[in-house]
Backbone as a chain_set.jsonl record, in Angstrom:
{"seq": "MPAYLITHTETRRGDILIEDEHLTLDIRDGWAILTDLHGIALAIPAEHVAAVQRVDEDQDEPAPTEE", "coords": {"N": [[128.972, 112.438, 179.984], [130.567, 113.388, 177.119], [130.657, 111.308, 174.157], [131.916, 109.775, 171.194], [131.292, 107.621, 168.657], [133.276, 106.593, 166.047], [133.048, 105.321, 162.931], [135.03, 103.5, 160.549], [135.526, 103.926, 156.953], [136.672, 101.588, 155.715], [136.457, 98.297, 156.56], [138.66, 96.776, 157.535], [140.129, 98.454, 159.236], [139.957, 99.406, 162.606], [137.316, 100.552, 164.721], [136.739, 103.643, 166.141], [136.394, 104.712, 169.622], [135.847, 107.771, 171.296], [136.006, 109.778, 174.239], [135.32, 112.372, 176.536], [135.199, 114.872, 179.047], [134.896, 117.45, 178.039], [134.696, 117.177, 175.284], [134.307, 118.106, 171.898], [132.781, 118.204, 168.733], [133.41, 118.876, 165.134], [132.853, 119.476, 161.801], [134.58, 120.246, 159.184], [136.029, 121.634, 156.467], [136.579, 119.215, 155.101], [137.277, 117.38, 157.154], [136.847, 115.44, 160.069], [136.756, 116.858, 163.084], [137.678, 116.273, 166.545], [137.714, 117.962, 169.546], [139.099, 119.181, 172.692], [139.557, 120.848, 175.954], [142.175, 121.189, 175.718], [142.844, 121.56, 173.006], [143.013, 120.247, 169.748], [141.938, 116.889, 169.674], [141.655, 114.725, 168.188], [141.862, 114.22, 164.579], [140.327, 113.338, 161.66], [140.402, 112.515, 158.278], [137.742, 113.459, 156.388], [136.726, 111.515, 154.198], [137.629, 109.079, 155.164], [135.945, 108.192, 157.03], [132.837, 106.706, 157.8], [130.658, 106.922, 159.573], [130.028, 109.089, 162.121], [128.844, 108.935, 165.455], [127.157, 110.019, 168.242], [127.465, 108.577, 171.291], [127.071, 108.727, 173.987], [125.507, 108.59, 177.244], [124.488, 110.576, 178.439], [123.593, 113.209, 177.04], [122.728, 116.325, 175.701], [120.138, 116.619, 174.422], [117.124, 115.099, 174.713], [116.332, 111.606, 174.164], [114.079, 110.656, 171.322], [110.866, 110.081, 171.835], [108.363, 107.327, 171.336], [104.957, 107.479, 170.695]], "CA": [[130.153, 112.647, 179.465], [130.252, 113.387, 175.595], [131.442, 110.148, 173.792], [131.603, 109.905, 169.924], [131.831, 106.439, 168.03], [133.799, 106.821, 164.612], [133.096, 104.079, 162.016], [135.659, 103.717, 159.157], [135.057, 103.291, 155.754], [137.157, 100.363, 155.555], [136.295, 97.513, 157.657], [139.904, 96.206, 158.378], [140.553, 99.36, 160.29], [139.28, 99.606, 163.835], [136.378, 101.844, 164.931], [137.24, 104.543, 167.378], [135.298, 105.389, 170.565], [136.743, 108.599, 172.01], [135.257, 110.359, 175.062], [136.049, 113.289, 177.345], [134.207, 115.808, 179.586], [134.838, 118.539, 177.308], [134.718, 116.991, 173.883], [133.073, 118.574, 171.006], [132.879, 117.512, 167.316], [133.322, 119.933, 164.3], [133.231, 119.005, 160.75], [134.853, 121.388, 158.441], [137.116, 121.426, 155.38], [136.901, 117.62, 154.685], [137.823, 116.795, 158.43], [136.023, 115.366, 161.261], [137.847, 117.193, 164.315], [137.269, 116.35, 167.922], [138.518, 119.162, 170.548], [138.723, 119.354, 174.079], [140.057, 122.005, 176.551], [143.733, 121.453, 175.407], [142.855, 121.742, 171.621], [142.483, 118.881, 168.878], [142.116, 115.615, 170.444], [141.842, 113.685, 167.138], [141.355, 114.827, 163.45], [140.423, 112.307, 160.614], [139.838, 113.116, 157.001], [136.202, 112.673, 156.217], [136.959, 110.491, 153.263], [137.961, 107.895, 155.937], [134.868, 108.361, 158.083], [131.757, 106.21, 157.266], [129.839, 107.662, 160.436], [130.329, 109.752, 163.311], [127.571, 108.907, 166.134], [127.161, 110.326, 169.586], [126.819, 107.298, 172.04], [127.147, 108.832, 175.527], [124.173, 108.523, 177.847], [124.12, 112.197, 179.2], [123.372, 113.81, 175.819], [121.921, 117.51, 176.075], [118.963, 116.539, 174.108], [116.451, 113.869, 175.207], [116.089, 110.843, 173.007], [112.758, 110.885, 170.842], [109.929, 108.918, 172.314], [107.223, 106.929, 170.38], [103.604, 107.558, 171.36]], "C": [[130.167, 112.551, 177.929], [131.271, 112.213, 175.198], [130.838, 109.921, 172.488], [132.228, 108.346, 169.488], [132.283, 106.864, 166.557], [133.88, 105.652, 163.898], [133.981, 104.517, 160.838], [135.185, 103.485, 158.135], [135.468, 101.94, 155.358], [137.14, 99.336, 156.738], [137.42, 96.859, 158.404], [140.61, 97.219, 159.184], [139.439, 99.375, 161.411], [138.35, 100.491, 163.973], [137.039, 102.631, 166.181], [136.288, 104.999, 168.284], [136.315, 106.397, 171.375], [135.587, 109.305, 172.996], [136.13, 111.385, 175.918], [134.935, 114.231, 177.821], [133.975, 116.742, 178.79], [134.867, 118.402, 175.708], [133.606, 117.509, 173.019], [133.681, 118.198, 169.504], [132.539, 118.742, 166.338], [133.678, 119.177, 162.949], [133.441, 120.109, 159.644], [136.1, 121.03, 157.502], [137.573, 119.995, 155.113], [137.453, 116.946, 155.975], [136.82, 116.65, 159.467], [137.03, 115.58, 162.528], [136.9, 117.234, 165.576], [138.439, 117.05, 168.893], [138.241, 118.759, 171.978], [139.317, 120.442, 174.649], [141.479, 122.134, 176.077], [143.798, 121.601, 173.705], [142.544, 120.386, 170.792], [143.013, 117.794, 169.676], [142.264, 114.601, 169.37], [141.249, 114.385, 165.757], [141.566, 113.67, 162.465], [139.783, 112.904, 159.438], [138.459, 112.62, 156.96], [136.016, 111.598, 155.251], [137.022, 109.097, 154.091], [136.751, 107.452, 156.931], [133.489, 107.824, 157.371], [130.499, 106.738, 158.048], [130.42, 108.109, 161.653], [128.886, 109.667, 164.283], [127.952, 109.323, 167.578], [126.743, 109.292, 170.396], [126.681, 107.457, 173.452], [125.494, 108.833, 175.932], [123.595, 109.871, 178.48], [124.058, 113.28, 177.987], [122.506, 115.125, 176.3], [120.436, 117.237, 175.704], [118.269, 115.255, 174.476], [116.312, 113.019, 173.848], [114.367, 110.829, 172.612], [112.086, 109.806, 171.355], [108.823, 108.536, 171.237], [106.147, 107.181, 171.343], [102.692, 106.65, 170.619]], "O": [[129.717, 111.496, 177.48], [132.393, 112.088, 175.689], [129.616, 109.843, 172.36], [133.33, 107.933, 169.851], [131.471, 107.544, 165.93], [134.793, 104.883, 164.198], [133.824, 105.575, 160.228], [134.227, 102.713, 158.19], [134.707, 101.205, 154.73], [137.769, 99.557, 157.773], [137.326, 96.455, 159.563], [141.631, 96.898, 159.792], [138.233, 99.358, 161.161], [138.517, 101.456, 163.227], [137.768, 102.114, 167.027], [135.348, 105.668, 167.855], [137.328, 106.016, 171.961], [134.42, 109.391, 172.614], [137.355, 111.308, 176.015], [133.905, 114.395, 177.167], [132.788, 117.047, 178.68], [135.037, 119.374, 174.972], [132.396, 117.433, 173.231], [134.864, 117.96, 169.26], [131.612, 119.511, 166.589], [134.615, 118.381, 162.908], [132.49, 120.796, 159.269], [136.992, 120.243, 157.819], [138.747, 119.671, 154.938], [138.106, 115.915, 155.812], [136.033, 117.553, 159.752], [137.868, 114.766, 162.913], [135.849, 117.854, 165.735], [139.638, 116.781, 168.968], [137.268, 118.093, 172.329], [139.721, 121.224, 173.789], [141.951, 123.271, 176.057], [144.911, 121.758, 173.204], [141.814, 119.53, 171.291], [144.12, 117.707, 170.206], [142.976, 113.624, 169.601], [140.225, 115.063, 165.844], [142.645, 113.085, 162.359], [138.812, 113.657, 159.509], [138.094, 111.54, 157.424], [135.144, 110.761, 155.483], [136.468, 108.095, 153.638], [136.761, 106.368, 157.514], [133.05, 108.47, 156.419], [129.45, 106.984, 157.451], [131.318, 107.45, 162.177], [127.893, 110.282, 163.895], [129.033, 108.96, 168.042], [125.553, 109.001, 170.27], [126.248, 106.539, 174.148], [124.537, 109.016, 175.18], [122.457, 110.075, 178.903], [124.649, 114.331, 178.235], [121.672, 114.997, 177.197], [119.548, 117.547, 176.498], [119.003, 114.268, 174.528], [116.207, 113.514, 172.726], [113.512, 110.971, 173.486], [112.586, 108.681, 171.363], [108.449, 109.343, 170.385], [106.303, 107.128, 172.563], [101.517, 106.534, 170.968]]}, "num_chains": 1, "name": "protein.A"}
């Protein structure tokens, strides 16, 4: 299941973990926008976001391996 950890730029605000079976992330017009089958689930101005990291275990792309 797709899951994203959103880290705020200010440490006094809590970070957000959001997950949903149909969650997608789009960065546009200065916003980090997470949508699901019903539309926008969460939208945060990019200036308030330090990082957005996909953290689910079932990512489509395999993790890089060291050789």
